C-alpha positions as CSV (number, residue, x, y, z in Angstrom):
1,M,0.0,0.0,0.0
2,K,1.3,3.4,-0.9
3,S,1.3,6.3,1.5
4,K,0.1,9.8,0.5
5,H,3.6,10.6,-0.5
6,G,3.7,7.6,-2.9
7,V,6.0,5.5,-0.7
8,L,5.1,2.0,0.6
9,D,4.4,1.8,4.3
10,I,6.8,-0.8,5.7
11,P,5.9,-2.0,9.3
12,R,8.6,-1.1,11.6
13,E,10.6,-4.0,13.1
14,S,10.4,-2.4,16.5
15,N,6.5,-2.5,16.5
16,Q,6.5,-6.2,15.6
17,H,9.0,-6.9,18.4
18,Q,6.8,-5.1,20.9
19,R,3.7,-7.1,19.8
20,R,5.6,-10.4,20.3
21,I,6.6,-9.3,23.7
22,R,3.0,-8.4,24.6
23,M,1.8,-11.8,23.4
24,I,4.4,-13.5,25.4
25,I,3.4,-11.5,28.5
26,Y,-0.3,-12.2,28.0
27,S,0.4,-16.0,27.6
28,V,2.5,-16.1,30.8
29,V,-0.1,-14.2,32.7
30,G,-2.8,-16.5,31.5
31,I,-0.9,-19.6,32.3
32,A,-0.1,-18.2,35.8
33,A,-3.7,-17.4,36.4
34,I,-4.8,-20.9,35.4
35,A,-2.2,-22.4,37.6
36,G,-3.2,-20.2,40.5
37,I,-6.9,-21.1,40.2
38,T,-6.0,-24.8,40.0
39,I,-3.9,-24.7,43.2
40,F,-6.6,-22.7,45.0
41,L,-9.3,-25.2,44.0
42,S,-7.1,-28.1,45.0
43,R,-6.7,-26.7,48.5
44,L,-10.4,-26.1,49.1
45,K,-11.7,-28.5,51.7
46,P,-15.0,-30.3,51.0
47,A,-17.9,-28.8,53.0
48,A,-18.6,-30.6,56.2
49,P,-21.5,-33.0,55.7
50,V,-24.7,-32.7,57.8
51,V,-25.4,-35.6,60.1
52,D,-28.7,-36.2,61.9
53,K,-27.8,-35.9,65.6
54,A,-30.8,-38.2,66.6
55,A,-29.4,-40.9,64.4
56,V,-26.0,-41.3,66.1
57,W,-25.1,-42.6,69.5
58,V,-23.4,-39.9,71.7
59,D,-21.8,-40.7,75.0
60,T,-20.0,-38.6,77.7
61,V,-16.6,-39.5,78.9
62,K,-16.5,-40.2,82.6
63,K,-14.0,-40.6,85.4
64,G,-14.4,-43.0,88.3
65,R,-14.8,-46.7,89.0
66,M,-15.0,-48.8,85.9
67,V,-16.1,-52.4,86.3
68,I,-14.5,-55.0,83.9
69,G,-17.0,-57.6,83.0
70,V,-16.9,-60.9,81.0
71,R,-20.0,-61.8,79.2
72,A,-21.1,-65.3,78.4
73,M,-24.1,-67.5,77.5
74,G,-25.2,-70.5,79.5
75,T,-27.9,-72.7,80.8
76,V,-29.7,-73.4,84.1
77,L,-28.4,-76.5,85.9
78,R,-30.3,-79.2,87.6
79,Q,-29.7,-79.2,91.4
80,K,-27.1,-81.8,92.2
81,K,-28.0,-84.6,94.7
82,G,-26.4,-84.2,98.0
83,V,-25.6,-80.5,97.5
84,K,-27.3,-78.3,100.1
85,E,-28.8,-75.3,98.5
86,P,-31.7,-73.0,99.4
87,S,-34.9,-74.4,97.9
88,N,-35.4,-71.2,95.9
89,S,-31.7,-71.0,94.8
90,M,-30.5,-71.8,91.3
91,T,-27.2,-72.5,89.7
92,V,-26.3,-71.7,86.1
93,Q,-23.4,-72.8,84.0
94,L,-21.8,-70.2,81.7
95,K,-19.5,-71.0,78.8
96,V,-16.8,-68.3,79.0
97,P,-14.4,-67.9,76.1
98,A,-11.0,-69.3,77.0
99,A,-9.2,-66.0,76.4
100,Q,-11.4,-64.3,79.0
101,A,-11.7,-67.1,81.5
102,K,-8.2,-66.6,82.8
103,D,-9.6,-63.6,84.7
104,V,-12.5,-65.5,86.3
105,R,-12.1,-66.5,89.9
106,T,-14.3,-68.2,92.5
107,G,-16.3,-65.7,94.6
108,E,-16.5,-63.0,91.9
109,A,-19.8,-61.2,91.5
110,A,-22.1,-62.0,88.6
111,R,-25.4,-60.9,87.1
112,I,-27.6,-63.5,85.4
113,D,-30.3,-62.5,82.9
114,T,-32.8,-65.3,82.7
115,H,-34.9,-63.3,80.3
116,N,-37.6,-63.2,83.0
117,G,-35.4,-60.9,85.2
118,I,-31.8,-60.1,86.2
119,V,-30.6,-61.7,89.4
120,P,-27.2,-61.2,91.2
121,G,-25.0,-64.2,91.8
122,H,-21.4,-65.3,92.4
123,V,-19.0,-67.7,90.9
124,V,-18.8,-71.0,92.8
125,N,-16.7,-73.1,90.4
126,V,-14.4,-72.7,87.4
127,L,-13.7,-75.9,85.5
128,P,-10.0,-76.1,84.5
129,I,-10.7,-77.6,81.1
130,V,-11.2,-75.9,77.8
131,L,-13.9,-77.5,75.6
132,G,-14.9,-76.0,72.2
133,G,-12.8,-72.9,73.0
134,A,-14.7,-72.2,76.2
135,V,-14.4,-72.8,80.0
136,S,-17.4,-73.8,82.1
137,V,-18.1,-71.5,85.0
138,D,-20.8,-72.3,87.6
139,V,-22.6,-69.3,89.1
140,M,-25.1,-69.5,92.0
141,L,-27.8,-66.9,92.2
142,D,-27.9,-64.8,95.4
143,G,-31.6,-64.3,95.1
144,P,-34.6,-66.4,94.3
145,A,-34.9,-67.6,90.7
146,P,-37.4,-65.7,88.6
147,Q,-40.8,-67.5,88.2
148,G,-40.7,-69.9,85.3
149,S,-37.0,-70.6,85.4
150,A,-36.2,-74.3,84.8
151,P,-33.2,-76.6,84.2
152,G,-31.9,-76.3,80.6
153,Q,-33.2,-72.8,80.2
154,Q,-30.9,-70.5,78.2
155,V,-29.5,-67.5,80.1
156,D,-26.9,-64.7,79.7
157,G,-24.4,-63.8,82.3
158,T,-21.8,-61.1,83.1
159,I,-19.0,-61.8,85.6
160,E,-17.2,-58.9,87.3
161,V,-13.5,-59.7,87.0
162,A,-12.0,-56.4,88.0
163,K,-12.7,-52.9,89.2
164,L,-10.6,-50.0,87.9
165,D,-10.7,-46.9,90.3
166,N,-10.1,-43.3,89.2
167,T,-10.2,-44.3,85.6
168,T,-11.3,-42.3,82.5
169,Y,-13.8,-44.4,80.5
170,V,-16.6,-44.1,77.9
171,G,-19.2,-46.3,76.3
172,R,-17.7,-48.9,74.0
173,P,-17.5,-47.7,70.4
174,V,-18.9,-49.9,67.6
175,F,-15.4,-50.9,66.6
176,G,-13.7,-50.3,69.9
177,Q,-11.3,-53.1,70.9
178,A,-9.1,-53.3,73.9
179,N,-5.6,-51.7,73.7
180,T,-6.1,-50.1,70.2
181,T,-6.2,-46.6,68.8
182,V,-9.3,-45.5,67.0
183,S,-10.7,-42.3,65.4
184,L,-13.8,-40.8,67.0
185,F,-15.8,-37.7,66.3
186,K,-15.7,-35.4,69.4
187,L,-18.5,-32.9,69.7
188,D,-17.9,-29.2,69.9
189,N,-18.9,-27.4,73.0
190,D,-22.1,-26.1,71.4
191,G,-23.0,-29.6,70.1
192,K,-23.5,-28.3,66.5
193,G,-20.4,-29.9,65.1
194,A,-17.8,-32.6,65.7
195,S,-14.1,-33.1,64.8
196,L,-12.2,-36.3,64.3
197,V,-9.7,-37.1,67.1
198,Q,-7.3,-40.1,67.7
199,V,-8.2,-42.0,70.9
200,Q,-6.0,-44.6,72.6
201,L,-8.1,-47.3,74.3
202,G,-7.2,-49.5,77.2
203,R,-9.0,-52.3,79.0
204,A,-12.5,-53.2,77.8
205,S,-15.6,-54.4,79.5
206,V,-18.9,-55.5,78.0
207,N,-20.3,-52.0,77.4
208,T,-17.5,-49.6,78.5
209,I,-13.8,-49.2,77.6
210,E,-10.9,-47.4,79.3
211,V,-9.6,-44.1,77.7
212,V,-5.8,-43.9,77.9
213,S,-5.4,-40.7,75.9
214,G,-7.2,-38.4,73.4
215,L,-10.2,-37.5,75.5
216,Q,-11.0,-35.9,78.8
217,P,-13.8,-36.3,81.3
218,D,-17.0,-34.6,80.1
219,D,-16.0,-34.7,76.5
220,K,-18.9,-36.0,74.3
221,V,-18.1,-38.4,71.5
222,I,-20.0,-40.3,68.8
223,L,-19.8,-44.1,69.3
224,S,-21.8,-45.1,66.2
225,D,-20.3,-46.5,63.0
226,M,-19.2,-43.5,61.1
227,A,-17.6,-45.3,58.1
228,A,-19.9,-43.4,55.8
229,W,-18.1,-40.2,56.7
230,G,-14.6,-41.7,56.7
231,G,-13.3,-39.1,54.3
232,F,-14.2,-36.1,56.5
233,T,-12.4,-34.7,59.6
234,R,-15.4,-32.6,60.5
235,I,-19.2,-33.0,60.4
236,R,-22.1,-30.8,61.3
237,L,-24.9,-32.0,63.6
238,E,-28.5,-31.0,63.2
């Protein structure tokens, strides 16, 4: 193209160089912006899920005496001939798992659920033989047998094998085993949320377990199965 003076306009090399520099700058800025947004999004934490408070089992950590109990199933025994027992007394035989039977001693207190009532009792005999992975333990009831109880009837029993004084303990979590470390959701002070904490557990009973570390008395924790929220460290409770 000619100029008004009849001379062709030739783009100046300096202008082309500046345009290339601008394009490079725009590209670098664009790449940096995309990288920044990507990093920002990757660091965003997922929103805490909402959990129905009425659908979870919450318990309060306590400090005091914790009773260690061994639970077993058994049957009502027939009264042995020649053995003097009160006419209204009853003896049951519990099949205690061998791993737990080592803590059972004669004279230890017990509670027997006949399904018609719960009656206190005490251990009168521990057979030193393991059959089918269990040890037979005889328990005599300290009170009258509930009406309808008869030899051969199925019962449940809990034997108190130890008492831990001045101990921090809580209800036994769904997956709480003795001498393990578990993750539990501890409630906030206002009860509207909960955070995941590591809790070291100690000795376990039937329904309670010792807290070695990770929780303090009066803390509230969720004992239910929370596997559905395993990818979260916080939840909201409503």
